[in-house]
C-alpha positions in Angstrom: 30.3 -96.2 -85.6 33.8 -98.4 -84.9 36.8 -96.2 -84.6 39.1 -98.8 -83.7 38.6 -102.3 -84.5 41.3 -105.1 -82.8 40.4 -108.7 -84.2 42.7 -111.8 -83.1 45.6 -109.7 -82.5 49.2 -111.9 -81.9 52.4 -109.7 -80.6 55.5 -111.3 -79.8 59.3 -110.4 -79.4 61.6 -112.8 -80.5 61.8 -115.7 -82.5 62.4 -119.6 -82.3 63.2 -120.6 -78.9 63.4 -117.0 -77.7 60.0 -116.0 -78.6 57.8 -114.5 -76.4 53.9 -114.6 -76.8 52.8 -111.0 -75.7 49.4 -110.6 -76.6 47.6 -113.7 -77.4 44.1 -113.8 -79.6 43.0 -110.4 -78.7 39.6 -109.1 -80.0 37.8 -106.1 -79.2 36.3 -102.3 -80.6 35.9 -98.9 -79.7 33.1 -97.1 -81.1 33.9 -93.0 -81.9 33.6 -90.7 -78.9 34.1 -94.0 -76.5 36.7 -94.3 -73.9 37.8 -98.1 -73.7 40.1 -99.5 -70.7 42.9 -102.0 -70.8 43.4 -103.2 -67.3 45.1 -106.1 -65.7 49.0 -106.7 -63.9 52.2 -105.6 -64.9 53.0 -107.6 -67.8 49.9 -108.8 -69.4 50.1 -107.1 -72.6 48.2 -104.0 -72.0 50.8 -101.3 -73.0 51.8 -103.7 -75.9 48.6 -103.4 -77.6 49.1 -99.8 -77.7 52.6 -100.1 -79.4 51.0 -102.5 -82.1 48.1 -100.2 -82.8 51.2 -97.4 -83.3 53.5 -99.4 -85.5 56.3 -99.9 -82.4 55.9 -103.6 -82.6 57.1 -104.6 -85.4 55.9 -108.3 -85.0 52.1 -109.3 -85.0 49.8 -110.7 -86.6 45.5 -110.4 -87.0 43.6 -107.1 -87.8 43.6 -103.7 -86.5 41.5 -101.3 -88.2 41.4 -97.5 -87.7 38.0 -95.6 -88.6 37.8 -98.9 -91.1 40.9 -98.8 -92.6 43.2 -101.8 -92.1 46.5 -101.1 -90.9 49.9 -102.6 -91.8 53.5 -102.5 -91.7 55.0 -98.8 -91.2 52.5 -95.6 -90.4 52.0 -93.1 -93.1 52.3 -89.9 -91.7 48.3 -89.1 -91.9 48.3 -92.0 -89.1 49.7 -89.9 -86.7 47.4 -86.8 -87.2 44.7 -89.0 -86.4 46.2 -91.0 -83.7 48.2 -89.9 -80.8 50.1 -91.3 -77.8 50.2 -89.9 -73.9 52.7 -92.2 -72.2 53.6 -93.0 -68.3 56.4 -91.0 -67.5 56.2 -87.3 -68.5 60.1 -86.6 -67.9 61.4 -89.2 -70.3 59.1 -88.5 -72.7 60.0 -84.4 -73.1 63.2 -83.6 -74.7 65.0 -82.1 -71.6 67.2 -79.6 -73.7 63.8 -78.2 -75.5 61.7 -75.6 -74.1 57.7 -76.4 -73.9 58.2 -73.5 -76.9 60.0 -75.8 -78.9 58.6 -78.9 -77.9 55.0 -78.0 -79.0 56.1 -75.8 -81.6 58.5 -78.6 -83.7 55.3 -80.8 -83.4 53.3 -78.1 -85.0 55.2 -77.9 -87.8 55.9 -81.4 -88.6 52.4 -81.5 -89.1 52.1 -79.0 -91.5 50.5 -76.3 -89.5 51.5 -72.4 -90.2 50.0 -70.2 -86.9 52.3 -72.0 -85.1 52.3 -69.4 -82.3 48.5 -68.8 -81.9 48.5 -72.2 -81.5 50.8 -72.9 -79.2 49.2 -70.6 -76.7 46.1 -71.9 -77.1 47.6 -75.5 -76.6 48.9 -74.3 -73.1 45.2 -72.8 -72.6 43.6 -75.5 -73.4 45.5 -77.8 -70.9 45.3 -75.2 -68.1 48.6 -73.8 -68.0 48.8 -70.7 -70.3 51.9 -68.7 -71.9 53.9 -68.0 -68.9 54.8 -71.7 -69.0 55.5 -71.3 -72.8 59.7 -70.9 -72.4 60.1 -73.2 -69.5 62.3 -76.7 -69.9 60.9 -79.9 -68.5 63.3 -79.2 -65.0 61.3 -76.4 -64.4 58.1 -78.0 -64.5 56.7 -80.5 -61.6 55.0 -84.0 -62.7 52.0 -82.6 -63.5 52.8 -79.9 -65.5 55.3 -82.1 -67.4 52.3 -84.2 -68.2 50.2 -81.7 -69.3 52.6 -80.3 -71.7 52.9 -84.0 -73.0 49.3 -84.3 -73.5 49.4 -80.8 -75.2 51.7 -82.0 -77.2 49.4 -85.1 -78.4 46.7 -83.0 -78.8 48.8 -80.7 -81.5 47.9 -82.4 -84.9 44.2 -82.2 -83.6 43.8 -86.3 -83.5 41.0 -88.2 -83.0 42.1 -91.0 -80.8 44.1 -90.7 -77.9 46.1 -93.8 -76.7 47.1 -93.2 -72.4 49.7 -95.4 -71.5 48.9 -95.1 -67.7 48.8 -91.4 -67.8 49.1 -90.5 -64.5 50.6 -93.5 -62.5 54.1 -91.5 -62.3 52.4 -88.7 -60.9 51.4 -87.7 -57.1 48.1 -89.0 -55.9 47.2 -85.2 -55.5 47.8 -84.5 -58.9 46.2 -88.0 -60.6 42.6 -86.3 -59.9 43.5 -83.2 -61.9 44.9 -84.7 -65.1 42.1 -87.3 -65.4 39.4 -84.8 -65.0 41.7 -82.7 -67.7 41.3 -85.9 -70.1 38.2 -86.1 -69.7 37.0 -82.6 -70.4 39.3 -82.5 -73.6 37.8 -85.7 -74.4 34.3 -84.1 -74.4 35.4 -80.8 -76.4 37.6 -82.1 -78.8 34.9 -85.2 -79.6 38.0 -87.7 -78.9 38.1 -91.6 -78.7 40.2 -92.9 -76.2 41.9 -96.2 -75.5 43.4 -96.2 -71.9 45.8 -98.7 -70.3 45.9 -98.7 -66.2 46.1 -100.8 -63.8 43.8 -98.7 -61.1 40.2 -100.1 -61.4 39.2 -96.8 -60.0 41.2 -94.7 -62.9 39.4 -96.8 -66.0 35.9 -96.5 -63.6 36.2 -92.6 -63.6 37.4 -92.6 -67.5 36.1 -95.8 -69.4 32.6 -96.7 -70.6 33.8 -100.3 -71.2 36.9 -102.3 -70.9 38.6 -105.6 -71.2 40.8 -107.4 -68.4 43.9 -109.1 -69.5 45.6 -111.9 -68.2 49.0 -113.7 -69.2 48.4 -112.0 -72.8 44.9 -112.6 -73.3 41.7 -110.6 -72.7 39.9 -113.0 -70.6 36.9 -110.6 -70.2 34.9 -107.5 -71.5 32.5 -105.6 -69.2 30.7 -102.4 -69.5 31.9 -100.1 -66.9 28.7 -100.3 -64.3 29.5 -103.7 -64.2 32.5 -102.9 -62.7 31.4 -100.5 -60.2 28.3 -103.1 -58.9 31.1 -105.8 -58.8 29.6 -107.8 -61.2 32.8 -109.3 -63.2 32.0 -112.9 -64.3 35.8 -114.5 -65.0 37.4 -115.4 -62.0 40.7 -113.2 -62.7 38.7 -110.2 -62.7 36.6 -111.0 -59.6 40.2 -111.3 -57.7 41.1 -107.8 -59.6 37.9 -106.3 -58.4 38.4 -107.7 -55.1 41.8 -106.4 -54.5 40.7 -102.7 -55.4 38.0 -102.8 -52.5 
């Protein structure tokens, strides 16, 4: 069953002569429980698609359906119980003056949960941190630990879909694999659907079943990850990306 269906999506910034078309005619779908990757160079429109899904890109046309329901205008509160996003920079996405307990507790409160103390502890356990990190502040955490907190915050509303915007690119190489493996485990345990943006083909090869290659705001090819691993891209730009990643 299709969880996320995007048809002929166009996203632009500015108007008139200042208009920039960031995404042009993007069409793809992600089945429930699958992980789908968006790859391409910086500025190709990958993250803009995530912003359109979450309602952070105000100017767009086309169709975005979540579990069969058309999305339009401002997102309702219920949307954010279903869809959550993990951002690229785990430091800027956390409030520097809020402890881990405040970050998670406030999210749980806003989504109507009552047993907040119990849930905070479980969330920290689920992302491999544990209760000893509960009252620490972002500046007291490593990059990997901050990203684990950001993932815990995204999991707090018990979503069905996670949007992952380069979730490891700001981390040390030694930590990247740990975070990716954590996400793989969480996807299995929580039956999550992933839409993941990355410029790193090896990351997408590890995390996803299918992927779309983007260039200058357009999807030039959609392929199975098996084709990626076998270097079997058909579009010249996809072939260039593969050759550069070897």
